[in-house]
N, C-alpha and C positions, 0 to 999 in steps of 0.2 A: 189228333183229334181220340175220342176216347172211346167212342162205338160207329159201328153202321150206320147212324141213320145221326149220322152232325157229319157236314160238309159245311163250307166258305164260300160267299161268291164277292169276288173282287169286284165294287162298283166306288168308282171313282165321284162321282158327281154326287153330295149329296142329297137332292132334289130326289133321283135314282133310286138309292138308295129307302131311301124314305118310304115312298112308295113302293119297290117290291117288297119291302118288310112288313107292309101296311099289309098286303095282297096275300103273305106267307104268312103274317096272326090272324086274316081272316077263314085262313082253309088251316087252322091250328095247328100250326107248326111253334115252336119257343126263335123267339131271336130275341138277340145281340150284336151293336155294331161296336166295331173294336180297331185300331191303329200298331201297325205294329213296322218299324225301321224298316227299311226297304236297304239296306246298304248300313254296313258302320258307321259312317262317317254320321247316318240318319237324318240329314241332307232335305230325302224322298223318303214319303211315308208309304202308305196300301193300306186303304180304309179299304174294310169288308164285313159282311153278316155272317154269322154266325150261326146258323138252322143247325134247328135238331126235330126230330122226330116225335110225339109222347102221345101214347094211345087214349093219353088221359086228356088231353086239350083240345078244348070244345071246334070242333065245324064250321062255325058261324057264316059260312060260304052259302048259305041256303032262307 
């Protein structure tokens, strides 16, 4: 991770990832989806949300 205001959430279910992303965006976070090989063979993947906090993002939860 680039800085302390960034983190990753590993969430395998796509519907759950989208729900969590929606909540985070509404609360002023920047969110991106990603995937990476879990093993060298690449047969298993980790799906995750990369989340960062930015003071300039709008908190639209109100």
